C-alpha positions as CSV (number, residue, x, y, z in Angstrom):
1,M,5.8,9.9,-27.8
2,K,5.7,6.5,-26.1
3,R,2.1,4.7,-25.9
4,A,0.8,3.1,-22.9
5,D,-2.5,1.2,-22.1
6,V,-4.0,1.3,-18.5
7,I,-6.3,-1.7,-18.0
8,G,-8.2,-0.8,-14.4
9,T,-10.5,2.4,-13.6
10,G,-10.0,2.1,-9.8
11,R,-7.9,4.3,-7.4
12,L,-4.7,3.1,-8.5
13,G,-5.8,3.4,-12.2
14,K,-6.3,6.6,-12.1
15,A,-3.0,7.6,-10.5
16,L,-0.9,5.5,-13.3
17,T,-2.9,7.4,-15.9
18,A,-2.1,10.5,-14.3
19,W,1.5,9.7,-13.4
20,L,2.0,8.1,-17.1
21,A,1.0,11.5,-18.4
22,G,3.2,13.6,-16.1
23,G,6.3,11.2,-17.1
24,G,6.0,11.9,-20.8
25,W,3.7,9.0,-22.0
26,Q,0.9,9.3,-24.2
27,V,-1.9,7.2,-22.5
28,D,-3.5,5.9,-25.7
29,R,-6.3,3.8,-24.0
30,I,-8.1,3.2,-20.4
31,V,-9.6,-0.4,-20.6
32,S,-12.5,-1.6,-18.3
33,R,-15.2,-4.1,-18.3
34,D,-17.4,-1.3,-17.9
35,A,-16.8,0.5,-21.2
36,A,-19.1,3.8,-20.5
37,R,-16.7,4.3,-17.1
38,A,-13.3,3.8,-19.2
39,R,-14.6,6.6,-21.8
40,R,-15.6,9.1,-18.9
41,L,-12.2,8.5,-17.2
42,A,-10.3,9.0,-20.5
43,K,-11.9,12.1,-21.1
44,R,-11.1,13.6,-17.7
45,L,-7.7,12.3,-17.4
46,G,-6.6,13.2,-21.2
47,A,-6.3,9.9,-22.5
48,R,-6.8,9.4,-26.1
49,R,-10.0,7.0,-25.6
50,G,-11.4,4.6,-23.1
51,Q,-12.7,1.3,-24.2
52,G,-14.5,-1.7,-22.7
53,L,-12.1,-5.1,-22.4
54,A,-14.5,-6.9,-24.7
55,E,-13.0,-4.6,-27.4
56,Y,-9.8,-4.0,-26.5
57,R,-7.7,-4.6,-29.2
58,Q,-4.0,-4.2,-30.5
59,P,-2.3,-3.3,-27.2
60,A,0.4,-0.4,-26.9
61,E,4.0,-1.0,-26.1
62,L,3.4,-0.7,-22.5
63,V,0.4,-2.0,-20.8
64,F,-0.1,-1.4,-17.3
65,V,-2.4,-3.6,-15.8
66,A,-4.2,-2.4,-12.4
67,V,-7.0,-4.6,-11.3
68,P,-7.1,-6.6,-7.8
69,D,-4.9,-9.4,-7.3
70,D,-7.7,-12.0,-7.2
71,A,-8.8,-10.9,-10.8
72,L,-5.3,-10.7,-12.4
73,A,-4.7,-14.7,-13.2
74,G,-8.2,-14.5,-14.9
75,L,-7.4,-11.1,-16.9
76,A,-4.0,-12.4,-18.0
77,R,-6.0,-15.8,-19.7
78,R,-8.3,-13.4,-21.2
79,L,-5.9,-11.0,-23.0
80,A,-3.9,-14.4,-24.2
81,Q,-6.9,-15.1,-26.5
82,R,-5.8,-12.7,-28.8
83,A,-2.6,-14.7,-29.0
84,D,-0.9,-12.6,-32.2
85,E,-0.8,-9.4,-30.5
86,W,1.5,-9.4,-27.3
87,S,5.0,-10.1,-29.1
88,G,7.3,-7.7,-28.2
89,K,4.7,-5.7,-25.7
90,V,5.9,-5.1,-21.8
91,V,3.0,-6.3,-19.4
92,L,3.3,-4.8,-16.0
93,H,1.1,-5.6,-13.1
94,A,0.4,-3.1,-9.8
95,S,0.0,-6.2,-7.5
96,G,2.3,-6.1,-4.3
97,A,1.3,-9.9,-3.4
98,L,1.8,-11.4,-6.7
99,D,4.6,-11.9,-8.8
100,A,5.3,-11.7,-12.7
101,S,4.3,-15.4,-13.0
102,V,0.5,-14.6,-12.5
103,L,1.3,-13.0,-16.4
104,S,2.5,-16.4,-17.7
105,P,0.0,-16.7,-20.4
106,L,0.9,-13.3,-22.0
107,R,4.7,-14.2,-21.5
108,E,4.3,-17.4,-23.4
109,L,2.8,-15.4,-26.3
110,G,6.0,-13.4,-26.4
111,A,5.4,-10.4,-24.1
112,S,8.1,-9.3,-21.4
113,T,6.4,-9.4,-18.0
114,G,6.8,-8.1,-14.8
115,S,5.6,-6.1,-11.7
116,M,5.5,-2.8,-10.6
117,H,4.2,-1.6,-7.2
118,P,3.8,1.4,-5.4
119,L,4.5,1.7,-1.7
120,M,1.8,3.6,-1.4
121,T,-2.1,4.3,-0.1
122,F,-5.1,5.4,-2.4
123,A,-7.6,6.6,-0.5
124,R,-11.3,6.6,-1.8
125,R,-11.4,10.4,-1.3
126,G,-9.2,13.0,-2.0
127,R,-6.5,13.5,-4.9
128,A,-3.8,10.8,-5.5
129,P,-0.4,11.0,-4.2
130,L,2.3,12.2,-6.8
131,P,5.0,9.3,-7.6
132,K,7.9,11.3,-6.4
133,E,9.7,9.8,-3.8
134,V,7.6,6.5,-3.8
135,V,9.2,3.1,-3.4
136,F,8.2,0.9,-6.2
137,A,8.7,-2.8,-6.0
138,I,10.4,-4.2,-9.3
139,E,10.3,-7.7,-10.3
140,G,10.3,-9.5,-13.6
141,D,12.0,-10.5,-16.7
142,R,14.6,-8.1,-17.9
143,K,13.2,-6.2,-20.6
144,A,9.9,-5.7,-17.8
145,E,12.3,-4.6,-15.3
146,Q,14.3,-2.3,-17.4
147,A,11.1,-0.7,-18.4
148,A,9.8,-0.4,-14.8
149,F,13.1,0.8,-13.4
150,E,13.2,3.6,-16.1
151,L,9.4,4.5,-15.2
152,A,10.3,5.0,-11.5
153,N,13.5,6.9,-12.3
154,A,11.3,9.2,-14.6
155,W,8.5,10.0,-12.0
156,G,11.3,10.5,-9.1
157,G,10.4,7.5,-7.4
158,K,12.7,5.4,-5.6
159,P,12.9,1.5,-7.4
160,L,13.1,-1.5,-5.2
161,Q,14.1,-4.6,-6.6
162,L,12.7,-7.7,-5.5
163,R,12.8,-11.6,-6.1
164,P,9.7,-13.4,-6.8
165,E,9.4,-15.0,-3.2
166,Q,10.1,-11.9,-1.6
167,K,7.3,-10.3,-2.7
168,P,4.4,-11.6,-0.1
169,A,6.1,-10.7,3.2
170,Y,7.1,-7.5,1.2
171,H,3.6,-7.2,1.1
172,L,2.7,-8.1,4.2
173,A,4.9,-5.5,5.8
174,A,3.0,-2.9,3.6
175,T,-0.2,-4.4,5.3
176,F,0.9,-3.7,8.6
177,A,2.4,-0.3,8.0
178,S,-0.8,1.2,6.4
179,P,-4.3,-0.9,6.0
180,M,-3.5,-2.5,9.7
181,I,-2.7,1.3,11.2
182,V,-6.2,2.1,9.8
183,V,-7.7,-0.6,11.7
184,M,-6.1,0.2,14.8
185,F,-7.6,3.9,14.5
186,A,-11.0,2.0,14.1
187,L,-10.0,0.7,17.3
188,A,-9.2,3.3,19.3
189,R,-12.5,5.2,17.7
190,E,-14.4,2.4,19.3
191,Q,-12.9,2.7,22.8
192,L,-13.6,6.5,22.6
193,R,-17.6,5.4,21.6
194,R,-17.2,2.8,24.7
195,S,-16.1,5.1,27.3
196,G,-19.6,7.2,27.1
197,L,-17.9,10.4,25.7
198,N,-21.0,12.5,23.5
199,R,-20.1,12.9,19.6
200,E,-18.6,16.6,20.0
201,A,-16.0,15.2,22.8
202,Q,-15.3,12.1,20.5
203,G,-14.7,14.0,17.5
204,R,-12.6,16.3,19.7
205,A,-10.7,13.4,20.9
206,A,-10.3,11.8,17.5
207,A,-8.4,14.8,16.1
208,G,-6.1,14.6,19.0
209,L,-5.6,10.7,17.9
210,Q,-4.7,12.3,14.7
211,R,-2.1,14.4,15.8
212,L,-0.9,11.7,17.7
213,L,-0.6,9.3,14.9
214,K,1.3,11.9,12.8
215,Q,3.9,12.6,15.8
216,T,4.2,8.9,15.7
217,A,5.0,8.4,12.4
218,A,7.3,11.4,12.3
219,N,9.3,9.7,15.4
220,L,10.3,6.7,13.4
221,G,12.3,8.9,11.6
222,N,14.0,6.8,9.1
223,G,12.2,3.6,9.9
224,S,15.3,1.7,11.1
225,A,14.9,-0.5,13.9
226,T,16.8,1.9,16.3
227,A,14.4,4.3,15.2
228,A,11.3,2.0,16.2
229,Q,13.3,1.4,19.6
230,S,13.7,5.4,19.9
231,A,9.8,6.1,19.0
232,W,8.5,3.0,21.3
233,T,6.5,4.9,24.2
234,G,3.3,4.6,26.4
235,A,2.9,2.3,29.3
236,I,3.8,-0.9,27.8
237,A,7.2,0.5,26.9
238,R,7.5,1.7,30.5
239,G,6.5,-1.7,32.1
240,D,3.2,0.0,34.1
241,H,1.6,-3.2,34.3
242,E,-1.3,-1.8,36.4
243,T,-2.1,0.1,33.6
244,I,-1.8,-2.6,31.2
245,R,-4.3,-4.8,33.5
246,R,-6.6,-2.1,33.4
247,H,-6.3,-2.0,29.3
248,R,-7.3,-5.4,29.4
249,A,-10.4,-5.2,31.8
250,I,-11.9,-2.9,29.6
251,A,-10.8,-3.9,26.0
252,G,-13.8,-5.4,25.2
253,P,-14.0,-7.2,21.9
254,S,-10.5,-5.7,20.9
255,R,-8.6,-7.4,23.8
256,H,-7.6,-10.2,21.8
257,V,-5.8,-7.7,19.4
258,Y,-4.5,-5.6,22.6
259,D,-3.0,-8.9,24.1
260,A,-1.6,-9.9,20.7
261,L,0.1,-6.6,20.5
262,V,1.6,-6.7,24.1
263,A,3.1,-10.3,23.1
264,N,4.7,-8.8,19.9
265,A,6.2,-5.5,21.4
266,E,7.8,-7.9,23.9
267,R,9.2,-10.3,20.9
268,L,10.3,-7.1,18.9
269,L,11.3,-4.2,20.9
270,G,12.0,-6.2,24.3
271,T,10.1,-4.3,26.5
272,A,6.6,-5.4,27.0
273,G,5.8,-7.9,29.8
274,A,9.1,-7.1,31.4
275,K,9.5,-7.3,35.1
276,P,9.9,-3.7,36.5
277,Q,13.5,-2.9,36.8
278,S,14.5,-1.0,39.5
279,R,14.5,3.1,38.7
280,S,15.5,6.1,40.0
281,K,12.9,7.8,42.4
282,D,13.3,10.7,39.5
283,R,12.3,8.6,36.7
284,D,9.5,7.0,38.6
285,L,8.0,10.2,38.9
286,G,8.6,11.2,35.5
287,N,6.3,10.6,32.4
288,D,8.5,9.3,29.5
289,G,5.1,9.1,27.2
């Protein structure tokens, strides 16, 4: 059985450990700065053992690094201190923003290096998503890319090959589509609090917002530009300028966010800020979202 090590015990590290085991790999070691945490996680997820980073030696044929972006360069330098252990190994990191060059200390020692980023969110609570149908952004040298493509296909994922210079914009797109949506939801909850609703009413309205969010995602369909145009609804899309004025008047601390979104809606979707067009009486009386 093929052997892999996972460095990192956060949400993504846990998911990768489960995915590797489900894809026919033996997870030999889970590695963390906190050795006790690594041992607990290895026992829970069925890895052979957990180890502290200080004692990590003799890496497996595949090493998957799942640590925060800002820690990657320092970790690569630390791992490279054991210079005789990396020749012929494949090392993949899971950052969406950084490319394989952050692992250059290991590449210089003979390792094949690359990145494999799952286009998915891993929340603090709840079960980790399965890898099936997940898009995996892949980049690196030939051997590392081949290993990443084989993993994605074994998991039922959808590989997406990127060039190193494409990764920052790709990751920013992912940030807009998920973490920033959470920020937007938090802003929406803030407006419910500012409205004076009691706690029970806020909860009911927030549940409605979640339902609205799910339907909006469904309306986006395949995510194409045409689908985005079709899903674009609401006062800004309709050109209801008086409603927009009222929104701006009550937005409070989030007014600058609202104004920026209106401006970008106009730029990207071609409706916000446009002068109301002459419409039939029936359409004026209708409500198209």
